[in-house]
N, C-alpha and C positions, 0 to 999 in steps of 0.2 A: 505493500499499499503505498500512500506517499504522505509526508512528513513534512511540515516546515521547520527548518533548523537554521539557527548562525549558525555560521562558519567563519565569523570576525567581524571587526569594526564596517556595519554598513552592507554585510554581504547575508542574503538567506536565500535558502533554495530549498525547493520541491523533493527532498530527496526518498531513495526507494529503501522501505527497510518492511522486513516482515512482520508480518500482523502478527498480533497479540496474539496468546493462549492463557486464559488463564490457570494461574494454580490452583490446590485445592482452597485456598480462603479467598481468593479472588473473582474480578465480575471484568468481564469486558463489555462496554457499551460503545454504540453505533451512536457517534455525534452527529444530532441534528442541526445546530443552530453556536457558533462561537464570536464573539464578541472579540474585536481588535482592542486593547486595553491600552492605556498611555505609557504603561510600564513595558508592555511590548515593544512602542517603537522607541522609548529607549535603552531597553535589551538591545534591541537593532544597531541603534545609535554608536553606543562605546563596544557591540559584539561579544554580549554574555551579561549574566546578573551585576555583577561587576567588574566587567570586562572579559577579555579573552580566557577561555578555559582550554581545558586540554582538549576534548572531544567538544562538537557540532552539539549545538542545544534547542532543543524542542521547543516550540510556542504555541500558546494556547488554554485561556484557564478562563474563560468565559464561558462559558456551556453547558447544554444540556441535549440531554442523549434517551436512549430507548436502551433497556439491558436487554444483550445479545445473548452474551453466556455466561454460566457461574461455574464454580468450582463446586466439586463433588461436598464441601463439609459448610458451604452456605447456606442458611437457613432463612435468613430475613427478606431475603431479596429473588425475583424469578425473571425469568425473562419475558421481554412483554411492556414491561412496567417502565414507564415514564419517567424520567428523575431529573432536578439538576444536583449540579457536584460541588462538593467543598472541596476546592484545588488541594487544598493545603493540610486535609484529614490527613491521621497516621502520617504513616514516611513515604506520601506520594508526591507530594510537592509538583502538583502536575501545571506543564509550564512556567516553571518556579524553579529553573534549578535541575528540576528532574530529570529522571531518562524518558520521560512520553510528553506529550502534548498533544490538542485537544487541535490544533488545525492538521488534522487528519481524519480519515473515515472511521475509524477505532481510538480505543481507550483503554487501556490496563487499569483497572482500580482497585489496589490492592487492600486486605485486608477488612469486606466491608462491612463485615459483622460488628469488627470491635472499633473501626475506624470513623464512625460516624460518618460517612462521606456522600451516600449516598440519600435523597430527600422525594419522596416520589413525589409527583404535580397531578394536577388534574388533566383530564380528557380535554377537557376545552379549553385548557388554557396553550395559546400557539405558542411555540419550541423557540421562537426570536423572543419572545417575552418573554419567558423563562429564564433563557439565559443571561438574562438583567440580574440575575438572583446576585450577582456575586458581587459586579460594582455596588448593587444596592447594600449588598452586606458593610460596604467600604465606607458608604456614606452613612448608613446609621450609624457603623460604630463614632465615625467623627460628630454624628451627634450626639450621642451617648456620651462619648470625651468632652463634648461642652458645658455639662454639668447643667442644665438648662431647667428654670423653673418654669409653672405656667404664666403665661402672659408675658415672657419675655422676648425681647423685638432681636431679629438676627441677621444680621450681614453674612453673604456668602463671595468669596472671591474667586472669581473661577466658573464659568458656565460650561464646563466642559463635562463628560460623561460623570465624572465623581462628585463633581458641585453640582449637576443635574439630580444626579441620586441622591443628592445631602438631600437638597429641596423637597423631593420625594418623602424622603425620610423624615423628614419638620413636618409635612402638611399632615403626613400618617399619624405624627404623633398630636395632630393636632395646634399647631404654631400656624397663624396667617400673617406673621408682621414681617413679613420677609424679605430684604431686597437681595437681589445677588446682579457683580459687576465682573462684566467681561468686553473685551475690545470686539468681539464676533458679535454681528448684530444678529447672525443666522441662529448663533447660539443661545442670543436672548428670547430671541423669538420662542424659540422651544421652551426656556426657562418661564414664560409667559402662558402657553399650554399645560405647564406642569405647576401653576398655581401662584407663579412669586408676586409679589404686593407690588414690588419696583423692580425694575430694568434699570441698568446705571452703564454708559460706554464712558470709561475716562478721559476717549478722546475728543469727545465733545459735551458731556455733564460736566459742571461744577461737584466732584463727587460727594468731596465733605460735606459743603455748603446742605449738598440735595439728602444726604443722611440724617442729619443735623433738621431737616424739616420735616423728615418722613420719621424720626425717631428720636425727637427732642434733644435736649444737653441735660448733660451732667456736670456737675460744678466741681473744679478740680483746685485745691488749695481754697475755695470760697470767693474767686473771682475773674479762677479762667473757666471757659465754659467748652467743655469738651463735647464730643459726639455721641450721643445717649443709648446706642444697640449696646445690650447686653452681652450676647456673644457674636464672635466673628468665627466663621468657618475659611480656614485658609485651605483653597483646593485648586491653584492656580501656579505657583510652583514657580511664580513671577519675584525674581531677585531681589527688587525695593518692598514687597507688600507688608512683611511681619514687620520691618519697620515705620511704613508708612503706618501699620495701623497702633502699634507701639505708642507710637507720637500722636495719634488723632483719638484714641479710647476713651474715653470718661474711663473715671476712680471703680475698680470691681468688677471690669471685664474681663470677660472669660477668650483667649484663641486656640481655637481644636486645629491644630497643624496637620493636614491630611497629606497634603500635595508632597512632593519627593523633593527634596532640594540638596542636589548632589554638590554642590558648593558650599564651604561654610559661610555664614552672613552675621556682621555684626548688629550687637542688640543690645537697644540701648537699658540696662539693668540700673541704671536711675529712676528712667522711668516707670520702668517694672514695681521696682521697690513703692516707692511714693505713691504711684497709682493703684497697688493692690492688687495689680492683676496675674492672673493664671494663665500659663501658656502650659497646652496638652498636647502630647504629642498623640496620634490616631495611627492603627497599625491591625489591618486587616479586617476583623469580621466579629459581630457581638457572641456572645456565648451561645445560642440559640440560633444558629442558622436556620433555622425552620421555617422563622417569622418573616423571611425573605420570602417565601412561597405564599405565605397567606398574604402579605402586601398585593406581590403582583397577581392573585387572585380577585382583589379588591378594587384594587385602583388599574387604572388601564394605563401604563407608562410607554405605551406605544410612542410615542412623540417625541421621547429620545433615538427613536431607531430612527436615521433616515438611510438611509444604503443597505441591500445585500448584494453580496458575490458570490460565484464561485468558488471553490478552494484552486482550479485552474487559472482566475485572474488574480489572484492574492497580491503579485504586487500593483497591481491597481489599486486594488483595495486598500493596502498600506497607504499607496500616496495621497487617498482620499482622505483618510483617517487623519492623515496628515497635516490638514488642512481647515483651520475652524470656522473659516468662511465658508466651507461649502458641506462638511459634516459634522454630525453626533454623534451619534454609536454606530459604528459599521459591524454589520452580521455576514459571517462566512456561514454558508453550507455547503458542509464538503461533499 
């Protein structure tokens, strides 16, 4: 079968590899849809998870599938079951440094009874929408790490797939006073469809003045009116954003950092201290991965999906995903 793998910085290929066979505790699933993640594009750029490794790196971890065959010890899953997959569960690390990836027709999932990697989905949930479970989990974890209270006002920086899924998670949690910031009007339009109260493009909007109008102000040192947003979700990865938030945030605000910042950035810890800000890192998913299935069955997040490609057109799909003025979530159907 074909499997997309990285062979060095900027170099990918659809390699011919043997089709997987399950061990006694494993399952082989037939991939139905797999989204292109920003981390996939980052891995390609640098040649691996943290740079080039000794072997080609398989890609693809945001996927839905149908169980095709299982090992003789497997008790909890049967062929034909429609599922989404936690790619990091157990020792799998699918598409994230492991030996298999979901930009392929089939994927081996190891130790399925003990690893809590497979989550059944309803028959009426389309596979492409189901494949949003993984990025939705990343967005939900960013929301959880923000430590929100009912009625809090939130600003998301970055309307890429993770920012959009953070928005969806906030709406599911009952928050509606949400602003989202991006340089792409295309992605901001998607954010409006997913329920953002305010969309802001810093190339034309007076960002912090608009946020003060929307979220009010909080006084710092009794005489400086700062922005009244209660929590910020940093999903852009832009190098100046965290510093800008620290400078503009009001006292007691929280910054949940879910974007990957590969290079160190200066932090004004005097302001962090004086304003009593909280900076929380966010990684991977909530403990209850099955919650993502519940959200996807109750809420139509299909506006986030803008393109579908076959595996044979993966190069065009990757180029499309790299252009924020064109793409939201790009799906591959192997």
